[in-house]
N, C-alpha and C positions, 0 to 999 in steps of 0.2 A: 809855261810855268818856269819861274826863275830857279836858279841854282839853290837859293835859300829855301824856296818852297819845296824843291825836291829833297833837300836835306831834312826839312821838317817832316815830310811825308815818310821818309825812311825811318826817322827816329820814332814816329808814332807806331810803326809796324814792329820795329826791332827792339825799341826801348819805351814801351808805353808808360813806364813809371818815371821817365826822365823829366828834367826841368832845366830850362836854359835861363841864365841870368846874366846881366851885364856886370861890369867890374864893381859897381856900387851895390850889387845884390838885388837889383830890381828884376822881377821876373819878366822875361820876354816871351817865353813859350812854355807850355806845360803839356805833358803827355796825357792821352785820353783816360788812362786808368788812374793816374794821379788826380786829375780833375774830378773823376767820379767819386773820390773820397770826400770831396767837399763840393757837391753839385750846385749848391746855392751860393757859392762864393767864388766868382771868377778870379783866377789868380793872376793872369797877365796884367802888367802895369803896377802890381803891388810889390812890396818888399818881401824878401825871403823871411825876414824877421816878423812879418805880420802873421805868418802861419806856423812857423817852426821855431822851436828852441834847438839851438845847436849844442849838442852835448859833447861832441868830439870834432875837432880838437878843443880842449877846454879853454885855451886862450885864443878866442876867435874874434878879438876886437879888430884885427886887421883882416877883414874878409877878402879884400882885394888881393892881398898876398896869398891867402889860402887858395883862391880861384886860379892863381897862376901856377900852382904846383901840380904837374901831371901825376895822376895816381893818388893824390891826397884823399885820405879816407875821412868820411863824415858820418856822424851819427846824429840823426834828426829825430825830433818828436813833436807831434802836433801840439799846439798850445791849448786847444779846446778838446773836449771829449768827443769821441773816444780818442785818447791820447796815444795813438798808434805810433810805434817806433819804426823808423826806417834807417837802413844803412845805405850809404852812397859812396861813389868814387868820382873824383873830379877829372874832367878832360877839358883843358883850356881851349877856347875858340882859336882857330888859326889866325884870326885878325887881332887877337890880343885884347879884345874888348869884352871879355866875359868868359863864361865856361858853360859846359853841359855837365849836369850832375845826374848820373844814372843811379836810380834808387832800387832797392828791393826790400821785402818785408823781413827777410831772415827767418828766425825761428818764430816770429809772430805771425807767420802767414796764415795759420789756421784761424787765429782770432780775427785777422783782417777779412778772410773769406766769409766768416760768420757775421762780422759787424757791418760789412758793406755789400753783402750778397754778391760777391765776385764769382765769375765763372771762368771757364778755360779761355773764353774770348778776351778776357782782360789781361792775359799773359802771352808773351811770345811763344810760338809753337815749339821753339827749341828750349824753352825754360824747363828745367827739371822739376819745377814746382808743379807742373801739370801732372807728371808721373806720380809725384807724391800725393797730389789731391786724389788721383784715381785710387791709389793704395789706401788712403784714408777712407774714401767712400766705400771701398770694398771691405775694409776692416769694420767700418761702422755697420754695414749691412750684415756682415757675418756675426758681429756681436749682437745685433738686434735679433737676428734669427736664433742665436744661441740663447738669448735672454727669454724669448718667447717659448722656446723648447723647454728651458729649465722651469719656467712658470707652469707649463702644462704638466711636466713630470712631477713638479712639487704638488700641484693640485691633485694629480692622480694618486700620489703617495699619501697625501693627507686624507683623501677620500677612502683609500684602501685601509689606512690606519683607523679612521673613524668607524668604518664598517667592521673591522676586526675587533674594535673595542666596544661595540654596541650590541645590546640585546635587541634582536629584530622585532620581537613581539611588542615590547613595552617602550622601546627607545631609550631605556636606561643603560648605564654602563654594565658590562659583563664582568666576570671574575678576573679575566686577564687585565682589563683596565683597572679594576680595583687594586690588584697587586701592584701595578706600576704607580698609581697615584698615591697609595698609602706609603709605598717605599720612598717616594719623593718627600712626603711629609716627615718621615722618619729621618731621612738623610739631612733635611734642613732643620732638624730639631724643633719642629713645630708641634705644639701641643694639640691634641685632638681627642675626640671621643668616638667610639664605634658602637653603633646599635645593630644588633642582629635581630631581624624581624621574621617571624614565621606565621603563616596564616593557619588558624584553627578551622577545622571543618571544611577545608577546601576540597578534599577528596569527595565529600558528599555532593558538592556542586557538580563536579565532573560526572559522578556516578548517576545523579538524578536528572540533570539538565543537559549533560553533554560537554564535550571539550570546548565547543564554541562559547558556551556560557562561561566556562572557566577562563578562557582567554580574555573575555570581556571583563571579568572580575579583576584579573591581573592588570589590565590596562587602566581600570578605574583606580585601583590601589596605587599604581605608579603615579597617576595624576594627583592623588591625595598627598603622597609623599613629597612631590614637587611643591605643592602649595604650602606645606607645613615646614619647609626647610628653606635655606638661603641658596643663592646662586653659587656661592663659594663651597657649598657642601657637595659631597659625592654620594650619589644613590646608585646602587648596583643590584641587579638581579643575579643571584649566585646559584640558584636552583629552581626547581619547578615553582614552588611557592615560598621561596626563601629570598630575603632581601637584606642588604647591608647599607646602612647610612653612616657616612663618615662626616662628622661635624667639625669643620676646620676651626681650630682656635677656641673651641667651646668645651670647657671642662667643669663648669659650675653645676653641681648636682641638682639644684632647684630648677634651673633652666632646662636641663636634660629631662628631668621628671615632667616638666610642663609639656615639652615637645612629645614625649612618649605618651602621656595621657591624652593629648589631642589626637594623636595618631590612632590610639586604641579606640577612642570614642567615635571618631569618624569612620573607621574601618568597620566598626560593629554595626553601623546602620545598614539596613537592607539595600542591596544594589539591584535596581530594576533590570530585567533582561527579558525582552518580549513581554509576555503576560505574566511572567513569574518574578519572584524576588529571591535574589541570591543572598544567603546569610552566612557570613564568615566573621571571625574575630581575629585579633592579632596578639601574639605573645612576643615580648621584646626583652632581650638581654643586652645590657650596656656595660662597656668597659671603658675606663678613662686611661689614656696613655700616660705612663708615669712621667713625672717631671725630670727625674734623673734615673740613671741605671740603664740596663740593657732593654732595648725595644726591638721586637721582631714581629713581622707581620703575621707569621703562622701562630706565634704565641698570643698575639692580640685577638686573632680570630678564634683561637681555642678558648680563651677566657670568655669571650662574648658568647660562644656556644654553651659554655657551662652556665652562664647567667641565663641564657634562653632556656636551657634544660630545667633550671630551677623554676623559671616562670611557668613552664608547662606543668611541672609537678605541683605548682601552687594553685592550679585551677584554671589556667589559661586566661586570655584577655588581661594579662598582668605584665607589669614591667619590673625587672629585677636588676640591680647593680651587681656586678661581679665583686666578689670578695675572696681573699686568698684561701679561706677555709673551704671553699668549693673544690679546690684541687684534690682533696681527700675523698670526695664523694662522687667521683666519676663512676657511672654505671650506665649500661645500655637501657633504653626505655623498656619498661616492663620488669626490670630486675629490682629486687627489694633493696632499698637504701635506708639508712637511718635518717630521721627527719632533719631537714636543713633549716638553719636559721637564716632567713633571707629577708631583705628589705623590699617590701612590695609597694608598687604604685598601681593601684587598681581603681579605675573610675567606677562611679556608682552604676550598678547594673540597671538596665531598663527592661521593662517587660516587653516581650516581643509579641507583636500582634499576630 
């Protein structure tokens, strides 16, 4: 092996990103890592300008002079994509017929590793790039583990929150969820209406057919309410046989009346259970959130409760809108009250078989 061959072998080991050029800029030898960046384009015999744009020094018209300056710094960039940038330093050949340019990726090393699938074998063992790559890999592994852990924790938190906000029997929202969701509507100044629905004669179902029949009735009622409302609406079970429906953005009385009548009509139909038929009906009180002025969730629920109380007093299976004069007629069920002037939505009664 000649001295030239020995020098080339040494450069391949210690400077795999180096390139040797003659005084005219023609490539004589290229390091294995640098050639790996353009595996389908052999560089030896080609001009430096066939592959690279010289960005520094800016005035590089006299390349021969640049190549004779020991320690001259070069900034190169590939002409074709990916346009990787390289930094280099010039070491003139002892024979004065060219130079060796030792290159590095600088801060673009991570992009280069990604773009060219480089490994530790493509760098000198003494290059600090190897240490940095190890750190980057360790950091990436730690971040990925942290991301997966955060996803699991978030999933567990969402599941726990969903469970805390859900009525286990019907799958509807519970009172806690209702408070949170209605408060969001209030805070965002969104108009809405709230229906409070109470089942009539539900106790008789439990007393005569048992609690399993009562649970079945509640689940059927929940399904009916889902079918008669929109996905954007909120349905909550707030008591044994008490429900609240929050209709997001809906305040028109004729549409609210239509929804209430459909609910009352469907709920009034017998619900089969085993060989028996469970018969209940529904009374509904509705309040529309005011367009202006103070809105409070407890006040809205209280007003809906007054409207529901009026519906019960008016014969059950009835829908009543809240009106401000109801505030003066609060009384516990069974206590004598003066007759209330209420607006009724009562579907035509059907004869029960």
